[in-house]
N, C-alpha and C positions, 0 to 999 in steps of 0.2 A: 657446325654452327656454334658460335659463341652466344651464350644467353645475353650478354651485355651488348652485342653488336646488332642483334635483330630480335624482333618479337615473333615468336613462332605462330604459325596458323593454328596449330593444335598442340595441346599439352596432354600427354598420356601419363597417368600416375600408376606406376607398378609395371615392371617388366617381366611379369609372369606369363603364363601361356596366352591368355587373351590380350594382355597389353602388348606383347611382342607382335602378335598377329595383327592387331589393330594398327600399330605403328607401321608395320611393313605394308599393309594395305593402303594406308594413307599416303605413304611415300611412293606409291606406284605412279602418282602424278608428280613429275619433277618440279612443278611450280609450287608445290606445298612444302612447308617446313614443319617439322614435328620435333617437339622436345619430349623425350622419354625419360622419366624419372624413376630410379630404382634405389631403394634403401640398402640393398645388399651389394655385394661385389661381383666380380667377374666370374663367369662360368668356365673359364679356361683353366681347367684342372684335370689331371688324369683321374682323380676321384669321381668327377662328374662324368667323364667319358666312359669309364670302366663300370659295367653293370654291377660287379661285386663291390665297388666302392660305396655302394648304398649303405652298408653297415657303418662305415666311417663317417659318411655324410650326416647320418642321423644320430650320432653319438651326442650325449649331453654336452652342451657347451660348444658344439660345432658352429663355426662362423657361417655355415651355409643354411642354417635354419633359425627361425624364431620360434621358441617354444613357450607355451603358456598353459595355464590351467583353465579348464572349462567346467562350469558347474552343470551337472546333468539334471538338476531339479529334484524336488522331494528329498528323500533321505538317501539318495543314491551316490552321494559324494562327488568327487571331481575326477576328471581325466586329464592327462597331459597330452596336449596336441602340439604338432609341429607343422609349420608351413615353410616352404622354401624362401630363403632370404638371399637371393642370388639372381643374376640374369637368367631368365627362364622360369623363375619362381619354383613352385613345387614340381613342375615338370623336369627340373634339373636334379631333383632329389628323390623322385618317386620310384615305385617298383617296376615301372615300364610295362605294365599290363595294359593291353588295348582292348577295351570293352565298350561297345557302342550302346548297349541296351537293346531291348526287344522292340520290334515294330509295334506291337500292341501297346506298349507304354507310350510311345509317341502319339499313336492314334487316340489313346484315351485323353491325352492333353488336348488334342485338337477337339475332341468331343466335348470337353469341358470349357471350350471357348478360346483356346490358345491357337488362333488361326495361323497357319503357316508352320505349325509344329508337328503335323501329321507325318507318318513315315514316308508317304509319297513325296512330301516336300523335303524332308530331311535327308533321305538316302542320297540324293544328288550332291548335297554338301559334303557328306562323308566320302563319297566317291571322288570328289574333286580334290580332297586333301590327301588321299591315300596313294601310296606306292606299295602295293601289297605283293609280296613275293609269290603268293599263290595265283596271281594273275587276275585279269579283269573278268567280272561277271556282272549280272544285273544288280548284284549286291555289293560288289567290291570294285575299287578303283586302282588305277596305275598312273604313273607319271606325276603324281601330286608331291608336295613337299614332305609329307610324313611317311617315313619308311616303316613298314609293318612286316614283321616276320613271325614264323611259327617257332615254337619251342623245339629245339633239336631232340628228336626221339631217341638218339643214342647217348644222351647226356647221362651223367651220374644219376642214379635213382630211376632210370628208365624202366627197369623191371617192376619196381613198385608202382610207377605211374600206370604202366600197362595193366597191372593187376587191379588197380582202382577203376580204370576205364572199363575193363572187362566185367567187374562186379556191378558197376552201374548199368551196363548193357543187360546183364542178367536180371537186374531189378526193373528193367523197362525203360531206362533212359538211353536213347539211341546214341551211338557214336557218330559224330559228324566231323567233317574236315575243318570247319571254321564255325565256332560258336557265334560269331558276329553275323553269319549268313544263314543261321538256323532259326527261322521264325517261330518254330514250336519248341525250341530248346534242344538240348543235347549235351554231350560231354565230349571234350577234345583237349588236346594240348592248347594252352592259352596263347593267343596272339600277343605279340610284344612290340614295343617301339624300340627294338634293338636291331642294328644293321651292321653286319660284319664285325660283331663283337663289341660295338660301341653304342652308347645311348643315342 
């Protein structure tokens, strides 16, 4: 659609994670027109696709990020923060860790008055977006648009990871298959938004 030839039904500013999802959902109705505006460029780069491209994407001066100083308050000085400035926003430059939070956190929000944010409400939304390689359970989804995989246990550093997991188990933190499906916590290899070696 050309901006000059038609007035869109919706304008979405920012093609980050939520902006892209919102625009995609709005366009499921073919009668709607959506203008999606993004200040950054295309995400069509091997650096975005390749998980180890992360280091290059986050270099100072990278065209894929907007960096700025944030004041922490008091006498604590400033920190340098970076946000994705590319189609996909920060989801195109992040560490690809998939962590949903604990059910108790969502239930606490609901108890504080945020109706619709309890775990029983939210888990169905998580399941709807997931395509988890560990398969479907009451806590995990399949066939959604977001591919979720586990960290390969035979990767470099595997012996060190196993030692840390074993030490945590000896200290009383149970080993679990999926930290996102462990309501009481636990330790495991981190779920990731990497599929077949790509972001």
